[in-house]
N, C-alpha and C positions, 0 to 999 in steps of 0.2 A: 516522761510519760505516756504509756500506750495510750491513745484516747480511745473510745467507742464510738465510731461514725456509722450512722444508719441513713443512706439512700434512698430516699424514694422517688421511686423512677428509674429507669435502667437505659436511658436513650443513649445519643452520643457526646453531650456534654458531662454527664454522669461518668461514662466509661472515660473520658479525655481526663479528666479530674484525677478520677480513681488511677488510672494509668500511670500520669505525671506523679502524684503521690506515694504511691506503692514504689515506682522507680527511687524516688529520691530519700525513701525511709519515713517520711510525714505520715505515713499510713503504715499502720500493719494488716496484711491479708486476714490473720483469724480474727481481729477484732474490727474489721469493716463488712459491713450487710448492706445486702440490697434488696429491695421490693420491687414491684411494679405491679400495675392491676389487673393483668391477667394472661402476659406473655410468658411461658414460662420456660418455655424454649431460648427466650433471652438471656434470662436468668442463668439455664444452665451455659450457654454461650460465655456468660463472664464468669461462672465460678470454674468453667475449664480454662480461660484464658489466665486469668489472673489470683486462682485460688482464694479467692474473698466466700464469705458465707453469702448466702441465696435462701429465699422463701417466702412464702405468706402467715408464717404466725408473725404477726405484727405486734404482740404483745411481750412475747419474748425476746424479740429482734431491739423494741427499743428501751428493754428492761436496762436501768445504768446507764443509757447512752447518753455521750457527753453532745453529741453533735446531731441534729437530724435537717440533713440535708434535702431540700424539696426539688426534686430534678423532675417531675410532673410535666406535661405541657401545661401552659398556663390554662389552660380551659378545664383542666380537671382538679384545678386549685383548692375548691371549696370544696369538694367532695372528697379530695385526698385528707383534708385538716381535718373534717368531721369525720372519719374513719380514724385517724391516729391521737385526735385530740386530748382522750380518756386516758391513752398511755403515755401520754409526757409528762417527764418529772421535773420538777420545781429547779433539780441541775442544769436540764438540759440547755441548750441555745438552738434555736431554728434558725438555719440558713437557707436563704433563699435565693434559687438559681434563675426566677422565673422573672422574664422581660417583662415591665409596666405593672407588676402584680406589687402593691405599696406595703407600707410596714404597718398603717392604719389598719389596712384589712385583713392584715396576718393576725396584727393583733385582737381587732375583732371576731376574728374568726379560730382561734386558740385560746384567747384571753388575755386580755391588758396588761399584765404581772408577766408575762412571758419573753424571756429575753430573746430577742429577732435581730437576724443580722439579713439584708437586702446586699444581693452581690451581684457584680455583673464582670463575670470572666469570659473568653473566648476559646474555642476549639486548638488554639495553639497551646492550651494546657498538656495536650497528647505528648509535647517536645519538651515540656518544662520550658515553654516559651508566652504564656499566657501573660495579659494584662488585666487586672482584675482590680475593678473598684466596693467599695462595700461601704456601706450605710450600717450605722446601728440605731438600735431604740433605746431609752434611757435605763432599759433595766439589763444591758448587756454588761459585766462584770469588766475588769481592766483583764483578766485571766483568760476570760470568754474572747475578747477581741485580740489580745494577744494568739491565742488557737487560732484563731479566723486568719488573721496575718499570716500567722507562719504555715498554716495549710497553705493557701493562695499562693504565698514565697516559693511555696515548694515544688512549685510549676509555673512560677514564673515571677513577673510585678504586681505586687499588691498595694495599692494604698488607699486612704479613707478618706471620703467627700460626706458631705453635706446628701443627704438624700434629694434633692431638689436637683441635683447635679447630675440623675443618675441618668435621664433621658439623652441628657447630651453624650455622657459616658457609652449607652446603648449604641448610640448612632456611631461614635469614634472608635474605642475599642471592641465594644461589641459584633457589631456588624463587619467591622475593618476589616478581616484577613480577606472578607468576601471583595472588597474593593481592589485590596492586591491582585487577587486570583483572576479578576476580571481584567485587570490592567495586563497581567502577565498573558493570559488569553492571546488579549490581540499583539502584545508583542511576539510571542511565538508563532502565531498564525504569520505575521509579517516576515519575520526571518525565514521563515519555511519559503515563502511569495517569493523572495529575494533568492532563494535558491540553496539555504541552509538544509544538511537533512534535519529530520528532528531530532534526533538525539543531541547532536549538535546546539542545535537552538536549543533546547531544553535545559544544558551543561553550563552553556554560556548566560543563559536566564538568568537561571538561579545561581550562578554566584555573582552574578551582576546585582540581583537582588540583597544578597547578605554584604556583600561590599559595600553596597549605599547605604544600607540598615547601619553598620559596623561605621562608618564615616557618620552619618547621622549623629548616633549615640555619641561617638567620642570628640562631635563639637559642638554639643550642648543644643542641639536642634536646630542650627542656623542652616536649614533648608535653602531660606534666598541665598545664602554667601557659596553653599555651594552650588548651585546651580550656576550661577554668574559663574564662580570660576573656571568651569567647562565649556563655558559658552562662549566661545571668542568668535568677534565679529568675522563675519562671510563664511564661516565655519557648517560642518555638518549639526551640529547641537543646535546651534541655533536656527538652522533650518526646520529642523524639530520643533523647536519651542514657538519659530514663530507661524508654524501650520497648526500647532495646537491652540495657540492665541485666535488664530482666523475660526477656526470651530470651537470655541470659547469651553473649551476643556475645564480649565480652572473653575470658571462660574459654574459648568454643569458637576463638579465632585462638589463644590459647594453646598449646589442647591439639593444633591442627593444627601449628602449627610444632614441637611437639614431636614430633608423629607421624611429620615429616618426618625431623627427626633421627635419630629412631629408625630409618627407612626407609632414612638414609644408613649408617647403622651396619650395618646388617643386609645391605644390597647390599656394603659392604665385609669382609663376612666369606668371602664368595665369592672374595674375591682372596688370602685369606691363605695361606701355606706354611709 
C-alpha cells in the first residue's frame, strides 16, 4: 500500500529520511509531501532533487494523509501544530522527530485522541543506516505502529521503546554519529601529523571504522572482548589505550553521553504543560 506522508519541516533530518525511504521504496515521490515555514527555495531544492510534492497549501497536503511527520525546529512545534491541527484527520498518525518534545505535549496541542509516535532517528538515514527508536501513545493502532516501523526500518534499524527511555536514546543514537565523527577527526589529524597524506589517512580510517562496526555487530556487541583481543602486552594498541586511560577518555565519553541525555531532558521541560 502506498502511504501518503507529509513532512512539516524541510531540514536535514527530513531530507535524510526522504532520501533513504525513497531509495528503499518505503515512500513514493508522488505521495510524499513537504512544507516549511517560509523557505520556498528549500522546497524547490527538495522537489528538484527527489521529485516529491511541495508547497504551502497545507489543507490539500494533509487531506487523507496517512502520516504527518513533524520535522520543524522544536521551538516552532507549538505554532506548527496549531497551524495544522484543524486539518489532521482521524486516520492520521503524527510522527515527531523533535528532540525533547513529549507525547503529552503533542496530545494537548493536537487533541488527546490523536495517534502520536515520538521518534529519534539520526542523520545516517540518508545512507540507510539510521538507528531509530520510537515510542507510542495509546491511540496508535497496530497498523500505524507497523507502518512507522516499516518507514524507519527502510532507513536502518528501528526499535520500539518506552517514552521514558527517549532521553537516553537521544544521547546514544540521536547524537551518536557526531561522537564518531569527533573521534574520526582526531584520528585523521594524527595520521596526517605522522606523515600520511590526507587521502591515504582518510581511506584507512573509513575502512577501519567500517570493519570495526561489522566486527562489533558480528560479535553481538562484545566491545570489551574485541578490544582485549587486539591489545597485546607491550604492543602499539596497549600504548594507545594506556594513553587514553591516562587522559580519562572513557570517562569523558561517558560523561558527554550523560550530559547529552540531561540536555535532552532539560529541553523537554520546556514542552511540558
